N, C-alpha and C positions, 0 to 999 in steps of 0.2 A: 741880067738880074733875076730870070727865071731859073738859071742854073743854080744860084746860091739858094734860094727857096728849097730846091730839090735836094741840095746837098744838106742843108739843115734838117730837113724832114727825114732823110736818110740816117742822118747822125742820131737824131731822136730816137728813131725807130730801133737803131742798133743798141744804144743805151737802155731802152726798154727791155730788149731782148736779154742783154747781159743781166740787168737787175732781176727779171724773172727766172734766169738759169740758176743765179745765186740763191734766190729764194726758195726755189725747189730743192736745191742742192742741201741748204740749210734745214729744210723740212724733213727731207729723207734721213739726212744724219740724226735729226732730232728723234725721229721715230725708231731709228736703230738703237741709240743710246736708251731711250725708254725701254725698248723690248730687251735689250741686254740686262739692264738694271733690275727689270721684274723677272726674267727667267733665272738669273744668277740668285735672286734672293731666295727662292724655294726650289731650285732645280737640283737635278743630280749633279755630281761632281766626277770629273774623269781623272784628275790629278790632284797632288797636293802642292798648290802653288803659293807664292807669298801672300796672295789675297786670303787663301783658306787659312794660313797659319796666323796671320794677323787677326781673322775673326776669331779664331780659337782662343788666342791670347786674350783678346778683349773679354770674352765669355769666361775665362778663368779669372781675370782681374777684377770683375764684378762681385765676386763671391767666393765661399770656401768650398766650390764644387769639387767633387771627386772625379767627374766625367762629363765632358760635354761633347755634343754630337753637331757636325755641320753637315747641312744647313740646320740652323738653330729651330727652324719651325718643325724639324724632324719628319719632313714630309717630303717625298721625292717621286716623281714621276718618270717612267722609263717605258719606251715604246717597245712592242714586239720586235723580235730581230734585232736588237741592241746589245752590244756587248761592251763592258768595260766603264760604265758608269755607276754609281752608287754615293755612298756618303762617307765622310771621315769622323773619326772619334779621337779623342785624346783622353788620357788619365792623369791624375794627380795623386801622389802618396802623401796624404795628410797625417801619416804616422810619424813617430819620432825615431823610427829604424828604418832601414833599407828593407824594401820587399821584392820578391818576384812574384808575378802575376801571370794568369793564364786568362785568355778570353775566348769567349764562343758566341758566335753569331747564328741564330736559328729562328725559324717562323715560332711565334708565341704559342707554346703548347695548349694555351686555354683557347685558342681561336679555333673555331669550328671551320676549318679551311674547306673540307669536302663539300659542306651544304652552301657556304657563303661563296665559293669560287668556283662553282659549276663541275664538282667532282674531283677538283685537283688535289692531290694528296700533300701531306706536309712533307714527305720525302722528296717528292718533285720539286716544290718551291725551295726546299733547303739546298737542292742541287744547282739551283740557278747562282748560288754564291761562289765566286771564283776562289776566295780564300774565307773559311769559315772559323778559323781559329788561329791562335798564336800565342807567344809569351812576351813578357817585358820584364825589365828590371828597373826600379825606380829608388834613388836615393830618397832620404827623409825630406819632406817637403817638396820634393821637385815633380816637374811635369814632364811628360814625354817630349823628348827633343824633336822627333818626327811623328805627326799624328798617323794612324793607320787609315788606309783606304779600304773600304768594303765595296767591291764591284761585283755587280750582277752580270750574267749572260742569259738574257731573257730571250726564250725560244720563240720561234715564228708563231705556234699555235698555243702559246700561253694565254689563258682566259683574261680578258679585262677585268680586274679585280683589284681591290686595296687589301693588302695583307701587312698585318704588325710583325715585324723582327724584332726579337730581342737581342740586345748586347749585354751580356754577363761577363763581369771581371771578378776572378776568383783569386784568393791568395793560393799561389802555388804549392801542390804538396810539398812538404820539408820545410814550409814556412811556419812561423809560430802557430797559425791554424789554417785548415782547409776550410775555409768557409767563403760565402759570397761578399766581395767587396763593395761592388755597386753594380745597379742594372739600369737599362735604359730601353726605351723603345722606339723605333721608326716605323713610319707607315710607307709602304711602297705600292704605289698605284700603277698597274700595268696598263698601257694605254694602246689601243689598236693603232697600227701603222697604216 
């Protein structure tokens, strides 16, 4: 009789252990999921995947925007000594004829970077851009098939600072007019490692 009681007690404690392990696993998975959701909502991107494309499509579906930026909060944080993270953008041609465009990304010229970022120059911060310009062609009413990824290479000794970058999209020379089509800003915060 005593053996049965010990066996029952052992089975109960094993069941309790299994339940505790499952509960801890669920808690850890929940925390990872929450962290992933919140970090991807406002974090920098390293590639143009289906999720980024879907988010950009949804932003265009809501209005007659000429340009959308992902993440939509237009704020990214990148640590020192990091390469390849940035933001994505896409453009739509709202005109009734096809156009060729040029884009350029740079530190907002109106931002006093030397004073606000510990002596950092605009030229230095612009050099962090892996690609700072390009061209694209759009048919009337169409949206870019592949969004552009604007990635940064943040050096080890970059000062922790928030810097506004501008994305300017121009009608390409030779188009009906060489004027600014649309512009947007995004804030890059350099975080210490």
